[in-house]
N, C-alpha and C positions, 0 to 999 in steps of 0.2 A: 712256194718254198720247194716243193718237189721238182718243179720245172728248173729251178736254179741248181739243185743238186744233180739233176739229170744232165744239165748242160756241162757242169764241172766234170762229172764222171765221163761224159762223152769226149771232152777235150783230153782228159787223162788217158782214156783208152786209145784214142787216136795217136797221141804222142808216144805211148808205150809200144804201139805197133809200127810207128813210122821210123823209129830209130833202130838200127841194127844192133847196137850195143844193148838196148833194153830187151831185144828178142833173144839174146844169147846169154843173159845174166839171170841166174836162178831167182834172185830176190825180186826182180822186176817181172819175171814170168808169173811168180806167185801173186804179186801185187795186181797184175792184169786179171788173173783168175778171180781174185777177191773183188775187184771193182766190177767185173762183168757179172758175177753172181749178185752183188749188191744192186746193180742197176736193173737187172731183170726182176729181182725181188721188189724193188721200189715201183717199177712200172706195173707189175701184176697186182700189187696191193692198191695202186691208184685206180686201176680198172675195176677192181672189186668194190672199192669205195664209191666210185661214180655210179656203177650199176646198182648198188644198194641204195644210194641217195636218190637216184632217179626212179626208183621202184620198177626197175626193169627185170622181168623174170626170164630165166634161161632154162634150157633143157638141162637135164642132169649131167649129160656128158660134157656140155660146154662149161657149166659151172665147175665140174670136177677138174677139167683141164686147168682152169685158172687157179683153183685152190691148190692143186697138187704142185703146180709150178711155184707158187708162193712158198709152200712148205719145203720144196726141194732146195730152192736157192737160200732160204733162211738157214738150212742145215749146213750148207757148203761154206758159208762165211766163217763161222767159228772154227771149223775143221781146217780151213786154209790158214787161219791165224795161228793155229797150233803148229802147222808145218813151217810157217814163217819164223816162229820162235825157235824151233829146232835148227833151222837153217842159220839163224844168227848165232846160236850157240856153237855150232860147228865152225862158223867163220871166225869167231873170237877165240875159242879154245883150241881149235885144230886148224890154224890158218894154212898150213902147208898141205893138208889133206882135203881142204874145202873144195878146191877145184876138181878133185877126182871124185869126191862123194856127191856133190850137188852139180852134176852136169845137166845139160839141156834134156838129155834122155831121162835121167833119174828124176828130174823135176817134173817132166811130163808123166812119168809113172806115178809119182806122188799125187799129182792132180787127178789122174785117172782113178786112183784108189779113193780119193775124196769123193769124186762124183759117183763112183760105184757104191760106196757106203751109203751115200744119200739116196741113191736109187733103191737100195735094199729097204730103206725106211719107207719109201713110197710104195714099193711092191707089197710090203706087209699091209699097209693101209688098203691097197686095192684088193688084196685077197680077203681082208676083213669085210670090205664093202660087198664083194661078190657073194660071200657067205651070207651076209645080212639080206641082200636083195633076193636070195633064193628062198628065204623064210618069211620075208615081209614084202607083200605086193606093193609096188610103187608105180605111179604114173610116169610117163616119159618126161613131162614138164613139171618143174618144181612148183609147189603150191605157194611157196614163200620166196622172198628175195634171196639171191645167192650170197652165201657167206660160209666161212669155215665152220662156224658153230652149227649152222643149219644143215650143211652137207654131211658133216660127221655128227649126227644128232644123238647117238646112243652114248651112255656113260662109259662104255668100254674104250671108246676112242679118247676120251678125256684122261682116263687112267693110263692108257698107252702113251699118250703125249707127255704126261707128267714123268713117267719112268724114263722114257727116251730122252727128254730134255735134260733131266737130272744126270743121266749117264753121260751125255755129251758134254754138259757143262763141267762135270767133275773131271772127265778125261782131259778136256782141253785146258782146264785150270791147272791140273797136275803137270801137264806138259810145259805150260808157260812158266809156272812157278819153279819147276825143276831147272828149266833153261836159264831163268834169271839167277837162281842160286849158283848154278855152274859158272855162269859168266862172272858173277860177283867174286867167287873164290879164285877164279883164274886171274882176274885183273888185280886183285889184291896181292896175290902171290907173285905175280910177274912184274909189278910196278910198285914202287914206294911213293909215287906221286899221286896224291889224293885226287887232284884235278883230273888226271888221266883216267883214274879208276872210275870217277863219277861220269866222265864222258862216255866210257865204254858201257856203263850200266844203263845209259839212256837209250840203248838200242832196243830194249825189251819192255819197259813199263807201258809204252803205248799199246802194245798188244794186250796187256793185262787189263787196261781200262776199256778196250774195245769190246771184250767179251760181254760183260754185263750191259754195256750200252746197246749192243746188238740185240740182246734178249729183251731189254726194256723197250726198244723200238719195235720189235716184233710183237710184243704184247700190246703196245699202244695201237699198232696197225690192226691187230685182230679185234680190239675193242671197238675201233672205229667202224670196221666192217660189220 
């Protein structure tokens, strides 16, 4: 199943980069970033699952690289969905200003901020690990198989993950719901045709359903690992 999704994502990524129109449109640039992060997250989780299933032990730094990549890409996906929801809100409610607000440059800045925010999350975890390693002597090679729970083995990491995940989920949820409400009010006030209003509202519910699905998929992958 993972190979099937990897093939589909690879075809979509190639298509989005092959056409010039897709490279110059903000919504497709954001979609490319979302698919890229999801593909890397899927591959890193697959590697962790195979290493864990085959009882292959790694050095701490090698296990840490795989685990941190998985955590990084898992955070990027919901944040990108929030930016996509805001972009759709501007496109529907401010169509004349959309081209000036969401240019290729501004979209690149938004993607850079998403990755930077995710890197801050990783940097905090790394600092916590360095502080822990200074107080707890550990061998170079892990005594157990590589996984997220084993690598971040102290309760403080679990508490930090709960707070961070809740904050991200709440922020992204507020952004998507606010965008949906704005689109709903704009379409109902601008058009008396109920069919047209329903068609416009269908641009955002997909993002609303993707957020909990991504978190459930992340939790299932962590449990497998």
